[in-house]
Structure formats: structure tokens, C-alpha cells
C-alpha positions as CSV (number, residue, x, y, z in Angstrom):
1,M,-13.9,-16.7,-15.2
2,A,-11.8,-13.7,-17.1
3,N,-12.8,-11.3,-14.3
4,K,-11.9,-13.8,-11.7
5,I,-8.5,-14.0,-13.1
6,I,-8.0,-9.9,-13.5
7,Y,-9.4,-9.7,-9.9
8,W,-6.7,-11.9,-8.4
9,V,-3.9,-10.7,-10.7
10,L,-4.7,-7.1,-9.9
11,T,-5.0,-8.1,-6.0
12,A,-1.6,-9.9,-6.4
13,L,0.1,-6.9,-7.8
14,V,-1.1,-4.4,-5.0
15,A,0.0,-7.2,-2.6
16,F,3.3,-7.5,-4.1
17,I,4.1,-3.9,-3.9
18,F,3.6,-3.8,-0.3
19,V,5.3,-7.1,0.6
20,G,8.2,-6.3,-1.4
21,S,8.6,-2.9,0.2
22,A,8.1,-4.6,3.8
23,I,10.8,-7.2,2.9
24,G,13.2,-4.5,2.2
25,K,12.5,-3.0,5.8
26,F,12.9,-6.5,7.5
27,T,16.1,-7.1,6.0
28,A,17.7,-4.1,6.8
29,N,18.7,-3.3,3.3
30,P,21.2,-0.6,3.8
31,E,19.9,1.6,1.0
32,A,16.3,1.5,2.5
33,L,17.7,2.2,6.0
34,K,19.6,5.2,4.5
35,M,16.5,6.5,3.2
36,G,14.5,6.0,6.4
37,A,17.3,7.6,8.3
38,S,16.9,10.8,5.9
39,F,13.5,10.8,7.1
40,G,14.3,10.5,10.7
41,L,13.3,6.9,11.1
42,N,15.4,4.6,13.1
43,A,15.7,0.7,12.3
44,Q,13.0,0.0,14.7
45,A,10.4,2.4,13.3
46,F,11.4,0.8,9.7
47,T,10.5,-2.5,11.1
48,T,7.2,-1.2,12.4
49,L,6.3,0.3,9.1
50,G,7.3,-3.1,7.5
51,I,4.6,-4.9,10.0
52,I,2.1,-2.2,9.0
53,E,2.5,-2.8,5.3
54,I,2.4,-6.7,5.7
55,V,-1.0,-6.5,8.0
56,A,-2.6,-4.2,5.4
57,A,-1.5,-6.3,2.3
58,I,-3.0,-9.2,4.2
59,L,-6.1,-7.6,4.8
60,F,-6.4,-6.4,1.4
61,V,-6.0,-9.9,-0.1
62,I,-8.5,-11.4,1.9
63,P,-11.9,-10.7,0.4
64,R,-13.8,-10.3,3.6
65,T,-11.5,-7.8,5.0
66,G,-10.6,-6.2,1.8
67,V,-12.2,-3.0,2.2
68,L,-10.4,-2.2,5.5
69,G,-7.1,-3.3,3.8
70,T,-7.9,-0.9,1.2
71,L,-8.5,2.1,3.6
72,L,-5.3,1.0,5.6
73,L,-3.3,0.9,2.5
74,A,-4.5,4.1,1.4
75,A,-3.8,5.8,4.5
76,Y,-0.3,4.2,4.6
77,M,0.4,5.8,1.1
78,G,-1.1,9.0,2.1
79,G,1.6,9.1,4.9
80,A,4.3,8.3,2.4
81,I,3.2,11.2,0.2
82,A,3.2,13.5,2.9
83,T,6.6,12.5,3.9
84,H,8.0,13.1,0.6
85,L,6.5,16.3,0.4
86,E,7.7,17.3,3.7
87,H,11.4,16.4,2.7
88,G,11.1,17.9,-0.9
89,L,11.3,14.7,-2.5
90,P,9.5,13.0,-5.7
91,F,6.0,11.8,-4.8
92,V,4.7,11.0,-8.1
93,A,5.3,6.9,-7.8
94,Q,3.3,7.1,-4.3
95,C,0.5,9.0,-6.0
96,I,0.6,6.2,-8.9
97,I,0.3,3.5,-6.1
98,Q,-2.2,5.3,-4.3
99,A,-4.4,5.6,-7.4
100,F,-3.7,1.8,-8.2
101,I,-5.0,1.0,-4.9
102,W,-8.4,2.6,-5.2
103,I,-8.6,1.4,-9.1
104,V,-8.4,-2.2,-8.0
105,A,-10.6,-1.7,-4.8
106,V,-13.4,-0.3,-7.1
107,Y,-13.2,-3.0,-9.3
108,R,-13.0,-5.6,-6.6
109,F,-15.8,-4.5,-4.3
110,P,-19.1,-3.6,-5.7
111,E,-20.1,-2.2,-2.2
112,L,-17.3,0.5,-2.6
113,R,-18.1,1.3,-6.2
114,S,-21.7,2.0,-5.0
115,R,-20.7,4.0,-2.1
116,I,-18.3,6.2,-4.2
117,S,-20.7,6.7,-7.1
118,G,-23.7,7.3,-4.5
119,K,-25.8,4.6,-6.0
């Protein structure tokens, strides 16, 4: 029972990170748009990124598509890390989120754990 609770709490935390970020993009938060503009993104591109975040988070939450969601979220965060590096901005937070995604995924999906460990 405790494993199930941990499983869903960790899953919800990952989803919360990305849904919260997507909401900031959908609501045209002036601060978020300003940051996006500094990366060369217009409002439409920002909305598209929000849709990608929502879809990947939903796929991550659903157990049957969770591994696919993991890969999509990891790829998204890889892009965020690369973008921050390109613009000379701090990228530690993105690396921590990336690591958290993988820690949760390895905990949730035994098949992923066995693939990574080679067993």
C-alpha cells in the first residue's frame, strides 16, 4: 500500500511541474512571455510548447503510456537545458527536474529499471 502511495505522489509531483509550467504558457503570463521572447519564441510557439508539456505529462501519468511520457518529458527537458546553455542562463533547475523525472520513472516502471541496469 505504501508503495502505491509513493508511486502516485511522485507521479503527481512530476505532472504538477509540467502542468504548472504549461498553464503559465497558456495564460500568456507577461513574465513567461518576456522570458520566451528572450529565447526568440513568440506567443504561438510558447502555446505550442505548453501543449507539448500537457500531452507529455498526461502520457507520463497514464501507467500504460508512462514510459513514452518519460521519454518525451526527458527530451523536453533536454531541450530546455540546451536552450539555457545557448543563452548563458543557469540550467541547474532543469537538470534537477530531468534527474527527478528519471528517478520517478525508474521507480514506477520495473521494465525501464531492468533495461537501464541490463538485467
